[in-house]
N, C-alpha and C positions, 0 to 999 in steps of 0.2 A: 505496498498500499504505500511505504514512501517511498520505494523505488519510482513510480508512476507520479507522483505527484508531485518528486522532486522534479523527476525529466520532462514532467505539463510543465513547470514553473521552466527549466533551462527553454522546453521548446517558444512557452509566451516570452520570454523578454526578448528571441534571439527574429523573430514576429519583428515587434519594437523594433527594434535597433534596424531591421533588416531596411524596416514603413520610413526608417526616421530617414534611414540610405538612402535610399529612393526621393523621399523629401527633398534632401537640399542637396538632389543632383538633380533636381526638377526641376529647382531655384538658380539654377549655377548656369543654365541651357536655357531658360529666359534671360536670365540676365549679360547675353552674352548674343552676337547678329553676327548672320550671314551675309559679308559683304555683297552677294550678286542681289540679293532682299531688301536690296535701300530701295527705299520709295521717291523720288524727288516733289517736294511741296508742294505740285500745283497737279500733280497725278493727284496723290492725294482728294485735292480738295475738288477738282475738277468731278472725282467718283459722288463724293459727296455734294455737290452742288447738281448732280445730275442725277444723283440718288440711285446711284450705280456700286453696286455691293459693300456699301459705307455702313450697310446691317451687320454683313461680315467683319469688319475691322473694328467696331466698335465695342473698350472694353481685355481688346487684346494687347497686346506689347509690339511698336514696331522699331522699323528706325527708318528716319526721313534723308533726306541730304538739302541742303541748303544754305546759303547768304543769310546774314545776321542785319537787321535791319537794325534793329535797336534792342537793351537792353533793359526791365526795368519791373516794378512792382504790382500788381494785380491790387484794383482794391479789397481784395480779401486777406491782405496781404504779402501775397504766397512772389517770391522771384524769377523775372519770368523773361526765355528769349525769341523774338518774333522775327520771323522768318517768310523768304521770300526764294521764287526764284533763278530770279537775280538781281547781280547792285544793284538797289534803291529803288527797289519793285517794289509791288502791291504784299502786304504781308497775309500767306495764306495757313501759315501753319505759326501756334502759338507754342512753345515750351512751357509746360512748366515746373521752375526746379521744386521739391523739396526745400524746408523754411528752412533748413536747417543749412543749408548751402545759397542766403545771400551773398559767402565771400565769393562764388564763384563769379560772380554776376560780374565784378571785374577785368576774369581772364577772357572778356569776350569783344574782339572788336565789329565795330563799324564793317559789310561789305566779307564782312570771313569766311568763309564756305565752312561750312558745318555739316561733321553727320552727329542725329544725336537719336534715339533709342524713348521712349513715351508710349504709356498705356492709352491709347483715344479714350476720350472724353465722348464732342459731342460738339457738334458744329454753331459757334457761337457768331456772332453779325460781325463779328475781327478774322475771323478762320476756323480752319478745325485748331482741336485744342487740346497739347496730349499732353497728358498727368507724370509723375514721378521721373522727367527725366535725366537723361547721361548724354554729359556727352563723352562719345565713344572719337577712336582713333581710327586714321582713315591704317 
């Protein structure tokens, strides 16, 4: 009887550890991006404007590329970077950084080409909003 309880306990611990490893591996995979799967900010905005495939993006983490038009703080007191597909162009995507990343705003320069990943939130009147954004490297 004790042997059965010990074996069952060890099996349960193994299953818990295995699930934790799977969760962390899935998280690590979602934090990376594929260089072949980068959307141009205008392409993303167009899909929302034309209502084609927009629902496929909401809630998902994607990677976009574009030029920094400006940086700032939203009315919700969150740091953000506004992107276009061309230098000094129209804003198509607003990348909202975590509140803990205010200090990173100074690292962005106007007209800088960037690749950023974030979770698609919605289309606002000012562009497609991505939350929890991170700057990626080429």
